[in-house]
Every structure is written in C-alpha cells, then in structure tokens.
C-alpha positions in Angstrom: 138.5 150.0 112.9 138.3 147.6 109.9 136.6 149.4 107.6 134.0 146.3 105.0 134.5 146.0 101.4 130.8 145.6 101.2 128.3 148.0 103.5 126.6 144.9 103.3 128.6 143.5 106.2 127.7 146.1 108.8 124.3 144.1 108.8 126.2 140.2 109.7 127.0 138.6 112.5 129.8 137.4 110.8 131.4 140.9 110.1 131.6 141.7 113.7 132.2 138.0 114.9 135.7 138.5 112.7 136.0 141.8 113.5 136.0 142.1 117.5 138.1 137.7 116.8 141.3 139.6 115.7 141.4 142.9 117.3 144.4 143.2 119.8 143.8 145.9 122.7 147.6 147.2 122.4 145.8 148.7 118.8 142.7 149.7 120.3 140.3 149.8 123.2 138.0 147.3 121.0 135.9 150.2 121.0 134.1 152.4 117.8 131.0 154.5 117.0 130.2 154.3 112.8 128.8 157.7 113.8 127.9 160.3 116.5 129.8 159.6 119.4 127.8 160.5 123.3 129.5 163.2 123.4 128.3 164.7 119.6 124.4 164.0 121.2 124.5 165.0 124.9 123.6 168.1 124.9 120.0 166.5 123.1 120.3 163.6 124.9 119.9 165.2 128.3 117.0 167.4 126.9 115.0 164.3 125.1 115.4 162.4 128.5 115.1 165.0 131.1 114.7 161.4 134.0 118.6 160.1 134.7 116.8 157.3 135.8 115.5 156.0 133.6 115.0 152.9 132.2 116.5 152.9 129.4 117.2 150.1 126.4 119.6 150.8 123.7 119.8 148.6 120.4 122.1 146.9 118.2 124.9 148.0 121.0 127.5 147.2 118.8 131.6 147.6 120.5 130.1 151.4 120.8 130.7 153.9 123.8 127.8 155.2 123.7 125.8 153.4 126.3 129.3 153.7 128.8 130.0 157.3 128.4 125.8 157.5 129.1 126.6 155.6 131.9 129.3 158.1 132.6 127.1 161.5 132.5 124.9 160.5 135.2 122.4 157.1 132.9 122.6 154.0 136.0 119.4 152.1 134.3 121.0 151.2 130.9 120.0 147.6 128.8 122.3 147.3 126.2 121.3 144.1 123.7 123.4 142.9 119.9 123.3 140.5 118.0 126.1 139.8 118.2 127.6 137.3 120.7 130.9 137.9 120.7 129.7 142.0 120.9 127.9 141.1 124.2 130.3 139.5 125.7 133.2 141.7 124.6 131.0 144.5 125.8 130.1 143.0 129.2 133.6 142.1 130.7 134.5 145.1 129.2 132.0 146.9 131.6 131.9 144.5 134.4 134.1 145.5 136.9 133.3 149.1 136.4 129.7 149.0 135.5 128.3 146.1 136.9 124.7 146.9 137.5 124.4 147.5 133.6 123.3 145.0 131.6 124.4 143.3 129.1 122.5 141.1 126.8 122.4 138.3 123.0 118.8 139.7 121.4 117.3 140.4 117.7 115.9 144.1 118.0 113.5 142.3 115.0 112.4 140.2 117.9 113.0 141.4 121.8 112.4 139.0 124.7 111.5 141.6 127.0 107.5 141.7 129.1 105.8 144.6 127.7 105.6 148.4 128.8 108.9 148.0 130.4 111.8 150.5 129.5 111.2 154.4 129.1 113.3 155.5 126.0 114.3 152.9 123.6 117.9 154.3 121.6 118.6 153.3 117.9 122.0 154.6 116.7 122.8 152.7 113.2 121.6 150.4 113.7 118.0 150.0 111.7 120.8 151.7 109.3 122.9 148.3 109.4 119.7 146.4 108.6 119.4 148.5 105.4 122.8 147.7 104.0 121.2 144.4 102.7 119.3 146.8 100.5 121.0 148.9 97.2 118.3 151.0 96.5 117.5 152.9 98.8 114.4 154.9 96.6 112.6 151.4 96.6 113.8 148.9 99.2 113.7 145.3 99.1 110.3 143.5 101.2 113.1 142.0 103.7 114.4 145.3 104.5 110.8 147.0 104.8 109.9 144.0 106.9 112.7 143.7 109.3 112.3 147.8 110.0 109.0 147.8 110.6 109.5 145.0 112.7 112.1 147.0 115.3 109.5 150.2 115.8 106.6 147.3 115.9 109.0 145.6 119.1 110.2 149.0 120.8 106.7 150.4 120.7 105.5 147.7 122.7 108.2 147.1 125.0 108.1 151.0 125.6 106.0 152.3 128.7 102.0 153.8 127.5 104.6 157.4 127.4 108.1 156.2 126.4 110.5 157.2 123.3 112.1 155.7 120.6 114.8 158.1 119.7 116.2 157.1 116.3 119.8 158.5 115.3 121.0 158.5 111.5 122.3 159.8 108.2 119.2 158.6 107.0 116.9 161.6 104.9 113.3 161.9 106.2 111.8 161.0 102.6 114.1 158.1 103.2 112.8 156.9 106.9 109.3 158.3 107.6 108.5 155.7 106.2 109.8 153.4 109.0 108.1 155.5 111.5 105.1 156.1 111.0 101.8 153.7 109.8 99.3 151.2 111.1 102.4 149.2 112.6 102.9 152.6 114.9 99.9 153.3 116.4 99.4 156.0 118.7 102.2 157.9 118.1 104.0 161.3 117.2 106.8 162.1 115.2 109.8 164.6 115.8 112.8 165.2 113.3 116.2 167.4 114.0 118.7 167.8 111.7 121.7 167.8 113.3 125.2 168.5 111.8 126.6 171.1 109.5 128.3 170.3 105.9 127.4 166.5 106.4 123.7 165.8 108.0 122.7 164.0 110.4 119.1 163.4 111.6 117.2 162.5 115.0 113.8 161.3 114.9 112.5 160.8 118.2 109.1 158.7 117.9 107.1 159.4 121.2 104.3 157.1 122.5 100.9 159.2 122.9 98.4 158.1 125.2 
C-alpha cells in the first residue's frame, strides 16, 4: 500500500485511481485494510448481526477485504458501494467467480440511490474518517465536512429498515464523532459506543433505529 503524502488524499477519487492503476499482482493481492481487519472485529460483528441472512450495506468499501471476509464467515447478502469506479470494477472482478451474488456499485455515501428501508445493517469502516481528512481542525471541522458527514448519516438512516443499525468503526474519539451521529438529522435513534484495542484505541459506534 502506497501511503499518501497528506491524509487529505484519502478522501479523493484520484488517490484511489492512481493507487490501483499502478498496482501489480506481483506486489500485492490488491487489497488493503486501513485499520482493523474483519478478524479483529468478528466477535463484535457476530454479536451485532446474529442473523447471517441480514441485508448489509458496506459504505465506502474501498479495496478492503472486510466484506469478503464477512462473506466467508457466512454473511451472503452484502452490497458494497464506493465512489471510485476503479475500486468498484477492481473488486467486482476480483470476486466475480468466488462470490458472484455479492453486489458492487459506484455510489456516493452522501447521496445513495437505493430506495428507502431496504437494508438491515450499514457498516462504515473509515469512510467517514476519510471525508474528515479535508479539514485540519478536528475541534472545529469545516462546514463542508460537517455537511458531508451529516449527509452520510441521513442517507444511511433513510435506507435502513425501521429496526436497522448503523455500525461505524473509527479511530475518532466520542467527543469528535458524536456530533455527526446525533441530533435533528438522526431522530428516533439510540447511540451505543464501544472502545476497542488496548494501547491504541479504536471505537465502534452503533446507531440503532427505534420504531
């Protein structure tokens, strides 16, 4: 994985286009998990999603193995979206033979094109974080960052069924992230927070819709 010179590049299509265009099979299998693999989180995911037939939306899937590993663990109803056409085509081709039912769509998490109430669970592992890299002040993020994050959460709640859950995995501490997950744009929801890791903490936010 070629790391960007500036974290802001994580939030651009060009970074992912160039990264995948110049990657060769001899150097890597073409996948990368920014942080926390499925193996790290499998016990938590199984607890949060006991029904392996649940329809799951993977937000900003990137070239992570996360959804592939979930599939191998028995979750066979996964829909992946990413706003990079290069990523989507590469991951679709990678999985077409072994996981033909898994879906891949070029789509912006801030403006999903799915109908209302069609998913049981949505998972974001670092996608919202990537959008936040355009702002250098975590205490006072730009209006654009705030609007982008609220748009994602609003869209996720729209496409979730009435008892659905949004699972957000991040290194962002609660006092930086709660503002995006609670408020007028998230009515009728309940937020749970779990701290992960020991020396370096990650967080799992679970935003549940309550009918």
